[in-house]
C-alpha positions as CSV (number, residue, x, y, z in Angstrom):
1,M,-4.3,-41.5,-18.8
2,K,-6.6,-44.5,-19.3
3,I,-9.8,-43.7,-21.4
4,L,-12.8,-46.0,-21.9
5,H,-14.4,-45.5,-25.3
6,V,-17.9,-46.6,-25.7
7,N,-19.7,-46.9,-28.9
8,N,-22.5,-48.8,-30.4
9,K,-20.4,-50.5,-33.0
10,F,-16.8,-51.3,-33.6
11,H,-16.0,-51.7,-37.2
12,F,-14.5,-49.4,-40.2
13,Q,-17.8,-48.9,-42.1
14,G,-19.1,-45.8,-40.5
15,G,-17.6,-42.3,-39.9
16,S,-17.8,-42.4,-36.0
17,E,-16.4,-45.9,-36.0
18,Q,-13.4,-44.7,-38.3
19,Y,-13.0,-41.7,-36.0
20,L,-12.9,-44.0,-32.9
21,Y,-10.3,-46.0,-34.4
22,E,-8.0,-43.1,-35.5
23,I,-8.5,-41.4,-32.1
24,C,-7.3,-44.6,-30.3
25,C,-4.1,-44.7,-32.7
26,E,-3.2,-41.3,-31.8
27,L,-3.9,-41.5,-28.2
28,N,-1.8,-44.7,-28.1
29,L,1.0,-42.7,-29.7
30,L,0.9,-40.3,-26.8
31,G,1.3,-42.9,-24.4
32,H,-2.4,-43.2,-23.3
33,K,-4.2,-46.5,-22.9
34,N,-7.5,-47.2,-24.6
35,V,-10.1,-49.5,-23.6
36,V,-13.1,-50.0,-25.9
37,L,-16.6,-51.2,-25.0
38,Y,-18.9,-51.8,-27.9
39,G,-22.3,-53.4,-28.8
40,G,-23.8,-54.6,-31.9
41,S,-22.3,-57.7,-33.8
42,Y,-19.4,-56.2,-35.5
43,K,-15.7,-56.3,-34.4
44,T,-12.5,-55.2,-36.0
45,E,-9.1,-56.2,-34.7
46,H,-6.9,-53.2,-34.0
47,N,-3.5,-54.8,-33.3
48,N,-1.7,-52.9,-30.4
49,Q,-3.7,-49.7,-30.5
50,I,-6.2,-50.8,-27.8
51,A,-5.2,-52.3,-24.4
52,A,-8.6,-54.3,-24.1
53,T,-12.1,-54.6,-25.6
54,Y,-15.4,-55.6,-24.1
55,H,-18.5,-56.6,-26.2
56,I,-21.9,-56.4,-24.9
57,S,-24.4,-57.2,-27.7
58,Y,-27.5,-55.3,-26.2
59,L,-25.2,-52.3,-25.1
60,D,-27.6,-49.8,-26.9
61,D,-30.7,-51.6,-26.3
62,F,-33.3,-49.6,-24.3
63,N,-34.8,-52.6,-22.5
64,T,-36.0,-52.4,-19.0
65,R,-35.6,-56.1,-18.4
66,L,-31.8,-55.9,-19.1
67,K,-31.2,-52.7,-17.1
68,Q,-29.8,-54.5,-13.9
69,K,-27.8,-57.0,-15.9
70,L,-26.2,-54.2,-18.0
71,R,-25.4,-52.1,-14.8
72,G,-23.7,-55.2,-13.3
73,Q,-21.6,-55.8,-16.3
74,I,-20.5,-52.2,-16.5
75,M,-19.5,-52.0,-12.9
76,S,-17.5,-55.2,-13.3
77,I,-15.6,-53.6,-16.3
78,M,-15.0,-50.4,-14.4
79,D,-13.6,-52.4,-11.3
80,R,-11.4,-54.2,-13.7
81,E,-10.2,-51.4,-15.8
82,N,-10.5,-48.3,-13.5
83,P,-10.4,-45.9,-16.3
84,D,-9.8,-42.1,-15.6
85,I,-12.4,-40.9,-18.1
86,I,-15.1,-42.1,-20.4
87,Y,-15.3,-41.0,-24.0
88,L,-18.8,-41.7,-25.2
89,H,-19.8,-41.8,-28.8
90,N,-23.1,-43.1,-30.5
91,I,-25.1,-44.3,-27.6
92,C,-28.8,-43.6,-26.9
93,N,-29.6,-46.0,-24.2
94,P,-30.3,-43.8,-21.1
95,Y,-29.8,-46.9,-18.7
96,L,-26.2,-47.1,-20.0
97,V,-25.6,-43.4,-20.1
98,Q,-26.8,-43.3,-16.4
99,V,-24.6,-45.9,-14.9
100,L,-21.6,-44.5,-16.9
101,T,-22.0,-40.9,-15.5
102,E,-22.5,-42.2,-12.0
103,S,-19.2,-44.1,-12.1
104,R,-16.7,-41.8,-14.0
105,P,-16.5,-38.4,-15.6
106,V,-17.9,-38.7,-19.1
107,V,-17.3,-36.7,-22.2
108,K,-19.5,-37.3,-25.1
109,Y,-18.9,-36.4,-28.8
110,V,-22.2,-36.0,-30.3
111,H,-21.8,-37.3,-33.9
112,D,-25.5,-37.1,-34.9
113,H,-29.0,-36.1,-33.8
114,E,-30.2,-39.3,-32.4
115,F,-30.3,-38.8,-28.8
116,Y,-32.5,-35.6,-29.1
117,C,-34.4,-36.4,-32.2
118,A,-36.8,-39.5,-32.4
119,K,-36.6,-39.5,-36.3
120,K,-32.8,-39.0,-36.2
121,I,-32.6,-37.0,-39.3
122,R,-34.5,-33.6,-38.2
123,I,-36.9,-33.6,-41.3
124,V,-40.5,-33.4,-40.8
125,N,-42.9,-33.3,-43.9
126,D,-39.9,-32.6,-46.2
127,E,-39.0,-29.7,-44.2
128,L,-36.1,-29.2,-41.8
129,C,-37.4,-29.5,-38.1
130,S,-36.4,-26.8,-35.6
131,Y,-38.4,-28.3,-32.6
132,V,-36.9,-29.4,-29.4
133,F,-38.1,-32.9,-28.5
134,S,-41.2,-32.5,-26.2
135,L,-44.9,-33.3,-25.9
136,H,-45.3,-31.6,-29.2
137,C,-43.6,-34.4,-31.0
138,I,-45.7,-37.0,-29.2
139,V,-49.0,-35.1,-30.2
140,N,-47.9,-35.0,-33.8
141,A,-47.0,-38.6,-33.8
142,F,-50.7,-39.5,-32.7
143,R,-52.3,-36.8,-35.2
144,G,-50.4,-38.3,-38.1
145,N,-50.1,-35.5,-40.4
146,G,-47.2,-37.1,-42.2
147,Y,-45.0,-36.6,-39.2
148,K,-44.5,-40.2,-38.1
149,C,-41.2,-39.4,-36.2
150,M,-42.0,-42.0,-33.5
151,G,-44.0,-44.7,-35.5
152,G,-47.2,-43.1,-36.3
153,R,-50.6,-43.2,-34.4
154,S,-51.2,-46.8,-35.4
155,M,-48.3,-47.9,-33.3
156,P,-49.0,-46.5,-29.7
157,L,-46.8,-48.7,-27.9
158,T,-43.8,-47.8,-30.1
159,I,-44.5,-44.2,-29.5
160,A,-44.8,-44.7,-25.8
161,K,-41.5,-46.5,-25.5
162,T,-39.7,-44.0,-27.7
163,A,-41.1,-41.1,-25.8
164,K,-39.9,-42.6,-22.7
165,Q,-36.4,-43.2,-24.1
166,M,-36.2,-39.6,-25.4
167,F,-37.3,-38.1,-22.0
168,M,-34.9,-40.3,-20.0
169,N,-32.1,-39.4,-22.4
170,S,-32.6,-35.7,-22.0
171,R,-32.4,-36.1,-18.2
172,V,-29.4,-38.5,-17.8
173,H,-27.4,-36.6,-20.5
174,H,-27.3,-33.7,-18.0
175,G,-24.9,-35.8,-16.1
176,I,-22.2,-35.6,-18.8
177,K,-19.3,-33.3,-17.9
178,Q,-18.5,-31.9,-21.5
179,F,-20.1,-32.3,-25.0
180,I,-18.0,-32.2,-28.1
181,V,-19.6,-31.3,-31.4
182,A,-18.1,-31.0,-34.9
183,S,-20.1,-27.7,-35.9
184,D,-21.7,-24.7,-34.6
185,H,-25.0,-26.2,-36.1
186,M,-24.6,-29.1,-33.6
187,K,-23.9,-26.7,-30.8
188,R,-27.0,-24.7,-31.4
189,N,-28.9,-27.8,-31.4
190,L,-27.7,-28.9,-28.0
191,M,-28.4,-25.5,-26.6
192,K,-31.9,-25.7,-27.9
193,Q,-32.2,-29.0,-25.7
194,G,-31.3,-27.1,-22.7
195,Y,-27.6,-28.1,-22.3
196,P,-25.3,-25.1,-21.1
197,E,-23.1,-23.4,-23.6
198,G,-20.2,-23.8,-21.4
199,R,-20.3,-27.4,-21.5
200,I,-20.3,-27.6,-25.4
201,V,-17.1,-27.3,-27.2
202,I,-16.7,-27.4,-31.0
203,I,-13.9,-29.6,-32.3
204,P,-14.1,-30.5,-35.8
205,Y,-13.2,-33.8,-37.3
206,F,-9.9,-34.2,-39.0
207,T,-8.7,-36.0,-42.0
208,A,-5.3,-37.2,-43.3
209,I,-3.7,-34.5,-45.2
210,P,-1.5,-35.5,-48.2
211,Y,1.9,-33.8,-48.4
212,D,0.7,-32.0,-51.6
213,I,-2.5,-32.3,-54.0
214,V,-2.6,-34.3,-57.4
215,P,-3.2,-31.7,-60.0
216,D,-6.7,-31.5,-61.6
217,N,-6.2,-33.3,-65.0
218,G,-9.2,-31.2,-66.6
219,N,-11.6,-34.1,-66.5
220,S,-15.3,-33.7,-65.9
221,N,-15.8,-36.4,-63.1
222,I,-18.5,-35.6,-60.5
223,L,-18.0,-37.6,-57.3
224,F,-20.5,-38.5,-54.6
225,V,-19.4,-40.3,-51.3
226,G,-21.6,-41.5,-48.6
227,R,-24.6,-43.5,-47.5
228,L,-27.3,-44.1,-50.0
229,S,-30.4,-43.2,-48.1
230,P,-33.1,-40.6,-49.0
231,E,-31.9,-37.8,-46.6
232,K,-28.6,-37.7,-48.7
233,G,-30.5,-36.3,-51.6
234,L,-29.3,-38.5,-54.4
235,D,-32.7,-39.1,-55.9
236,I,-33.3,-35.2,-56.1
237,F,-29.7,-34.7,-57.4
238,L,-30.3,-36.9,-60.4
239,E,-32.7,-34.1,-61.7
240,S,-29.8,-31.7,-61.7
241,L,-27.8,-33.8,-64.1
242,L,-30.4,-33.4,-66.8
243,L,-29.9,-29.6,-66.5
244,L,-26.1,-29.7,-67.1
245,R,-25.0,-28.1,-70.2
246,H,-21.5,-29.6,-70.2
247,D,-20.3,-33.1,-70.6
248,F,-19.8,-35.0,-67.3
249,R,-19.3,-38.4,-65.7
250,F,-21.0,-39.1,-62.2
251,T,-19.5,-41.7,-59.8
252,V,-21.5,-42.8,-56.8
253,I,-19.5,-44.4,-53.9
254,G,-21.4,-46.0,-51.1
255,E,-24.0,-48.5,-50.0
256,G,-27.6,-48.5,-48.8
257,S,-31.0,-50.3,-48.5
258,P,-31.4,-52.6,-51.6
259,G,-34.8,-51.0,-52.1
260,Y,-33.4,-47.4,-52.3
261,V,-30.4,-48.4,-54.3
262,S,-32.8,-50.2,-56.9
263,M,-34.9,-47.0,-57.1
264,L,-31.8,-44.9,-57.7
265,R,-30.8,-47.4,-60.5
266,A,-34.2,-47.3,-62.0
267,A,-34.1,-43.4,-61.9
268,V,-30.9,-43.4,-63.8
269,K,-32.2,-45.6,-66.5
270,K,-35.4,-43.7,-66.8
271,R,-33.6,-40.5,-67.4
272,G,-31.2,-42.2,-70.0
273,L,-28.2,-41.5,-67.8
274,E,-26.9,-45.1,-67.7
275,E,-23.7,-44.3,-69.8
276,K,-23.0,-41.2,-67.5
277,V,-23.5,-42.7,-64.0
278,E,-21.5,-45.4,-62.4
279,F,-22.5,-47.0,-58.9
280,A,-19.0,-48.0,-57.5
281,G,-20.4,-49.5,-54.3
282,W,-18.6,-49.5,-51.1
283,V,-14.7,-48.3,-51.3
284,G,-12.3,-48.7,-48.5
285,N,-10.5,-45.6,-47.1
286,R,-7.2,-46.6,-48.6
287,E,-8.7,-46.7,-52.2
288,L,-10.9,-43.8,-51.7
289,G,-8.1,-41.2,-52.1
290,S,-7.7,-42.2,-55.9
291,Y,-11.4,-41.2,-56.5
292,Y,-10.9,-37.9,-55.0
293,Q,-7.8,-37.4,-57.0
294,G,-9.7,-38.4,-60.2
295,A,-12.6,-36.2,-59.6
296,A,-13.3,-32.6,-60.7
297,F,-15.3,-31.9,-57.6
298,L,-17.5,-33.4,-54.9
299,V,-21.1,-33.0,-54.6
300,V,-23.1,-33.1,-51.2
301,P,-26.7,-32.9,-52.0
302,S,-28.0,-33.7,-48.5
303,I,-31.5,-32.5,-47.7
304,W,-31.3,-33.2,-44.0
305,P,-29.2,-31.1,-41.6
306,E,-25.7,-32.7,-41.8
307,P,-24.0,-32.8,-38.5
308,F,-20.8,-32.0,-40.3
309,G,-19.9,-34.0,-43.4
310,I,-16.6,-35.8,-43.0
311,I,-16.4,-36.5,-46.8
312,G,-16.2,-32.7,-47.5
313,I,-12.9,-32.3,-45.6
314,E,-11.6,-35.5,-47.1
315,S,-12.2,-33.9,-50.6
316,M,-10.6,-30.6,-49.5
317,A,-7.5,-32.5,-48.3
318,H,-7.2,-33.8,-51.9
319,G,-7.5,-30.3,-53.4
320,R,-11.0,-30.7,-54.7
321,P,-13.8,-28.2,-54.3
322,A,-17.4,-29.2,-53.4
323,V,-20.9,-28.1,-54.3
324,A,-23.5,-28.7,-51.6
325,F,-26.8,-27.8,-50.2
326,N,-26.5,-25.2,-47.4
327,V,-27.9,-27.5,-44.6
328,G,-26.7,-28.3,-41.1
329,G,-23.0,-28.0,-40.3
330,I,-21.8,-28.1,-43.9
331,K,-21.0,-24.5,-43.9
332,G,-18.5,-25.2,-41.2
333,W,-16.1,-26.5,-43.8
334,L,-17.4,-25.3,-47.1
335,E,-16.7,-21.5,-47.7
336,D,-19.0,-20.3,-50.5
337,G,-17.0,-18.9,-53.3
338,K,-13.7,-19.8,-51.7
339,T,-13.6,-23.7,-51.4
340,G,-16.7,-24.5,-53.4
341,F,-20.4,-23.3,-53.5
342,L,-23.2,-23.5,-51.2
343,V,-26.6,-23.9,-52.7
344,E,-30.2,-23.3,-51.2
345,R,-31.7,-26.6,-50.2
346,N,-33.5,-28.2,-52.8
347,N,-32.6,-25.6,-55.5
348,I,-31.8,-28.0,-58.3
349,R,-31.5,-25.3,-60.9
350,E,-28.9,-23.5,-59.0
351,F,-27.1,-26.7,-58.0
352,A,-26.7,-27.6,-61.7
353,G,-25.6,-24.0,-62.5
354,R,-22.9,-24.1,-60.0
355,M,-21.6,-27.5,-61.3
356,D,-21.6,-26.0,-64.9
357,I,-19.4,-23.3,-63.8
358,L,-16.9,-25.8,-62.2
359,L,-17.0,-28.1,-65.3
360,M,-16.5,-25.1,-67.6
361,D,-13.7,-23.2,-65.8
362,K,-10.8,-25.4,-64.9
363,S,-8.7,-22.5,-63.5
364,L,-11.5,-21.7,-61.0
365,R,-11.7,-25.2,-60.1
366,Q,-8.0,-25.2,-59.3
367,E,-8.2,-22.0,-57.3
368,L,-11.0,-23.4,-55.1
369,G,-9.3,-26.7,-54.8
370,R,-6.1,-25.1,-53.5
371,N,-8.1,-23.0,-51.1
372,A,-9.6,-26.0,-49.9
373,Y,-6.4,-27.9,-49.5
374,E,-4.9,-25.0,-47.5
375,R,-8.1,-24.7,-45.2
376,S,-7.9,-28.4,-44.4
377,K,-4.3,-28.2,-43.5
378,T,-5.0,-25.4,-41.0
379,L,-8.3,-26.4,-39.4
380,F,-8.8,-30.2,-40.0
381,N,-5.5,-31.9,-39.2
382,K,-5.0,-34.5,-36.5
383,A,-2.7,-32.3,-34.3
384,V,-5.2,-29.6,-33.8
385,H,-8.0,-32.1,-33.1
386,I,-5.9,-34.2,-30.6
387,N,-4.6,-31.2,-28.7
388,N,-8.1,-29.7,-28.3
389,L,-9.4,-33.2,-27.4
390,M,-6.7,-33.7,-24.6
391,S,-7.4,-30.2,-23.3
392,V,-11.1,-31.3,-22.8
393,F,-10.1,-34.5,-21.0
394,T,-7.4,-32.6,-18.8
395,N,-9.9,-29.8,-17.7
396,V,-12.8,-32.4,-17.0
397,L,-10.4,-34.4,-14.6
398,K,-9.2,-31.2,-13.0
399,T,-12.7,-30.2,-12.1
400,E,-13.3,-33.7,-10.7
401,K,-10.5,-33.3,-8.1
């Protein structure tokens, strides 16, 4: 089988990009050919895992003037490579989606909320948004009222362009043969948008599973891994550290906008936590394992509805429990009281209380960590994911004959 993978970027710094690379590796081992079409300005060499790569810098640029040029380039690639199936990832350009669905059967892994949420993070006025994209969103944008999902009423042209793109995406995505999502939360979101349940399958992400876990050495290291941005909740989480009764160290791994990172550093200083908090910056996947092994537990204080939360299963694979706000797809991997603790969104006092329990009770940490490791081996390993993915590809191709 020849698979054309399409994504807006092609490098190692994002979850979906890392997923794309690892999927190509596994499919290559099974004898399938992988071709990658990507946009943006990043490129990573992947040795012999990929038969060919194509780069179109404006691939995900919703620009009417580029529509015909894009179609011509896509059709040229189709003629040259003749893929059996297209595996679509983070693409929200309806012009591209349309030409792809017209030329070959398309399967899309919906990694995030972008193609059905103009704001992309499903938060409105600091509350979780449950709306389907509609005229309601446009009206709120012009009214203001703190929504600003589409640019705010002072930017009517931006609102109009975004609305056009969102409505076109809603239409052309109905041409996709099968949607794959990582969590039940994402499945329900797609069903709200009108996509049939029978065309949505849940295949959670996978992670490398160590042969065994490194024992908890009894330290008090709390770990955060992820993008440093407001929806990840770090600024709110810092308040919970002030409520802890037990000694701790807190390590932050990740990068973000300079302004937000500066604000976080200033907040740490203001609260007198400089000796307790370390900003480690970006850490490559090969080095990340040692941070999990050196941690007591992971924290996921996201205040937006996480589509899944890959860092959660990475932590589980290293035998470390997690404390997280109960938002989005997180409860798909975190079993409350079994592999960690789920906390009501924005409940800082409860979050601190759960962390105190883990800091105080090493035996409980070890029990939850062992449960997490066993769950990751069963549900979040490569073999399970690849088998389910190949079943989707095979079934889609059968229905096309």
